[in-house]
Structures are given as C-alpha cells and as structure tokens.
N, C-alpha and C positions, 0 to 999 in steps of 0.2 A: 611395780613402781613404788618407791619409798621416798616420801617427803620427810626431810628432817631439819631440825634447828638445834644448834649447839653453841655454847659460849666457851666453856673451858675444856670441852672435848669429850665429856662423858657420853652425851647422846650421839655425837658423831661416831664414837667408837662402836656403840651398840648398832647404829644404823649401818655402818660399813660391814660389821660382822654379819648382820642379817642379809644385806645385799649380796655379799659373797656366797653365803650358804644357800640362798634362794635363787641366785642368778637374776636379781632384780635391778632395774635402773635406780640410781640414787640422785635425788634432786634436793639441793639446799634451798630451804624456804627463804632465807635472807637474801641469798644470791638472786633468786627468782624475783623477789620484790624489787631489789635494786636495779635489775636489768629490765624489769617490766614484762618478763616472760611469765604470763599467768594462764596460759592455755596449753593443755596437754591432752593427748589422745591415748586411750588405753588400747593395748593389743589384745588379741583374742585370748581369753582366759587369764589375763593379767590381773594381779591383785593390787590393792592400794593400801600402803602402810603409812602411818603417821608416827614419827619418832621425835620426841621433844622432852625437855626437862619439866619437872613440876616446880612451879614458882609459888611458894607460900601456900601450898595445898590447892593449887589450881593450875590449869594449863598455861604454859608460857604465853604471855600476851602476844608476842610476835607470831606464834603458831596460830592463835585465834584470828589475828588480823589476816594471815595468809589464807586460812580456811574460808574466810568471809569473801575473799576475792578470786580465788583460783577457780578456773573452769576445767572440768575433767570430762572430755567428750568420751562417751561410751560407758560411763558409770551407770549401772542399771541395778535392778533389784537382785540380780543373781551375782553381782560383783562382790567378791570377798574383800572386806575392808577391816583393818585392825589398827589399834593404837598401842604404842609401847612408850611408856614414860619413865624416865630416870628420876630418882629421888634419893635424898640423903637417908630418909627413914620411911615415911609413909606418904600417901597421896590423897587421903580423905575422899572427897567426892569428885575427884578430877575426871574419872571415867564417865560419870553421869553428865558432867558439865560439857565434856567433849561431844558426847552424843547429842546434847542439846544444840550445840553449834552445827553438827552435821545435819540434824533434822531441819534446821533453818534453810539449808541449801538443798534440801531434797535428797540428802545422802544418808547413809547409815554406817554404823561401826559394829561389826559382828563380835569382836573380841577385844579385850583390853588386858594388858599385862604391865606390871611395874618391875623395874630392875633397880635395886639399891646400888648406889655408887657413892664415892667419897663426897662429903659436903664441900661446898664452895662459897656459901653465903656468909659474908663477914661484916656487913655494913651496919648491923644493929647490935646493941649491947647483948651479951649472952650468946652470940653466934660466932663460931670460928670454924676453921677447917678441922677435920678429924686428926687425931693423933696418928703418927706414922704407922703404927701397928694395925690400927683400925682401917686406915686407908688401904693398906696392903691386903687385909682380910676381905674388904669389900670388893676390891678389884679381882682378887682370886675367885671369890664366890660368884662374880658376874659371869665367868666363863661357862660353868654348867647352867647357870640361869638363862643365858642367851641360847644355849642349846635347847632348853625347855621351850623357849619362845619359838624357835625355829620349828620344833616338833609340833607345837600347837598350830602354827600357821600352815604347815604342810598337811595336817589332818583337818584343816578348816574348822578348828574349834570355834564354838559359839559361846564358850564359858569364860567369864572374867577370872583372872588370877592376879589379884592386886593386894597390896597391904594398905588398908584404909586407915589403920591406926585408931586412936581414941578420939572421941568427940569430933567425928568427921563433919557433922553439920556446922558446928561452930567454926571450925577451921576454914571450910570452903565457902560458907555463906556469910561469915562475918570478917574473919581475918583476911581472906583473899581479896575481897573488894576493898578493904581498907589499905591493903598493900598496894593494889593497883592505883588507888587514888592518891596516896600520900608517900609512897616509897619508891616511885619510879622516876624520880627526878635525878638528873646528872649534875645538879648544881653543887653537890658536895665534892665532886672529883676535882683534884688539883695535883699538879706535878711539882715536886720539890726541886727547884732549880739547881742546887748544888749537886744533886744526884743524877738528874736527868741529863743524858748526853745527846738528846735530840735524834735518837736512832730511828724514830718513826714506827717502832714495832706496834704501838698502840693504834696507830692509824691503820696499819695493815690488817690487824686482827679484829677490828670493830665490824660487826656484821651489818650495821646500819649506816656505815660511812658517816658516822656522827662525830668523828674526831679529825682535826687537822692540826698542822704545826704552824705556829705563828712565825713571823719573820725572824724571830730570834730562836726558833727551834723548840718552843715550848708547846705542848699539846693543849688544845682548846676543845671543849665539848659544846655541842650546838643544839641541845634540847630535844634530840630524837633518840634517846637512849633505850636500848632493849633491856637494860639492867642485867646483862649476861655476865658482867664482871670480867670479861676476857681481858680488858685493858689492864686492870689492876693486878690480876693474877699472872699475866704473861710478861709484864714489864721486867726486863732482865736486870735493871738497876734497882728495882723495888722503890722507884721514885714516885709512883702514883699512890695517893692516899685518898680516903673519903672522910673528910674532916679529921677529927682526932680518933675516930672509932677504930681505924684499921692499922694504926702505927705499930702496935705490938702483936698483931694477929698474923697467922700463917698465910701462905700462898699455895695455890694448887692449880695444876692443869694436867690433863691426861697426857 
C-alpha cells in the first residue's frame, strides 16, 4: 500500500513507478481526505509506503495532516514501512520529522529515501524552475534512482539514503516552521482576465478542491491551499500569477 501526495506530478510519478514495480496499491492522500475515506486494512505481508514532496525542508503539510488522521488496520511492529520524498536539492531533517509524526500515531518508518526532481517552487524571490537542461538531467537521473528505491524496499532495508544538505537543523527547525506559518496563504493567487479563458483546469487539478470559478468564469481561491502550485504551473494560458513574483518565472509539471 502506497499513500502519495503530489502537486505538479513529481511525487505522483515516483509513486506510480514504485506501485508498478512492487505490485502495491496506490492511494492519493488528497483524494482520500476529500472523500473522507481514512480507514484502510493491510493485507498479509503488505508494506506501507509514504511518498510526498519536501516543502521548504520539511514534509508536505498535507501529508502530515493525512498521517495524523489515517487509520491503518493491521499495522504492527513487523510491518515494513518506508518514506520516499521528492526534492529539488536536499531534504534536511525531513526523515526525522516524518518519524516523529509516525511515532505520535504508534507507527514506525523503517527506511527513508530522497529522489531529486525538477524544482517547482517559484513564489518567493530567488526561486524559479530549473533550466531545461537541468530539468532533463534530474528526470533522467530519477529513473535509476527509483530502481534503487525499489531494490531497498524489496530487501527490507532499514538504512536511510537521503540528501540532507548543509545546515539541516536551521532549514528544518527554523525555515520550515516559518514557511508553514507565513508562506502557505493563497491570498496572492490571481488570474489575469485578458488571458484566462475560464477553462477550469485550475479547478480540476487542485487537490484540496480549493478553487472554483466565479459567475464570469474567473478562478477564486478559498483559503484551504495545499501550496502545491498545481494551479499556477498547469494553467494552459499562463493566466495565474502570485502577485508580481511569478510573472517572469518559468512553469513546470511532470
């Protein structure tokens, strides 16, 4: 059983590759939250995987919210559980933070691995998508990396294999909490009317069902944002912006 969350497709790609290689069930965290389906039963010998993106050097908040509510019948001390997180560069202390969340629920995480994927965070100054050559390089490198993840899971590895990067404590214990407190608001999103054609793509791809179209076909955000940036990256008309920060920045989705 693999639970996953993804905004622009990086983590979904990894999760689907793992599910296919391992023959595991695949369950979307956001879809489960929206449907209210939060109870699952493990089969005999079934493993539990958690796949999600790293948000500012910590676990994606929606993944944390899901982990705090989900009920997994049959999860026991012998159950093999693992975490795989996608990141642009490094994850700092994300693995330790995830284990802390697991322990609060009486669960464990035997192994953690990180998979570098193309950057998608563009909302703050100094952040942009990767150059095309680097994007291609990361996506190509992800293929053998996912094979390594599969091999680690099949061997029931209990060793972490992650890129923590420099100053991990500062990133995860200072920057991540600040990000969650001050940078998770959807108030900056707006659609430029001359470009927006009211297609509703943003409504369809929003994992939190946080976007609707007004009577004149303009998207509106309702304060329950996962900050996954799916809407801004997947808009076919490039009509969605976040203040003035994103007007000249690139767009990306897997």
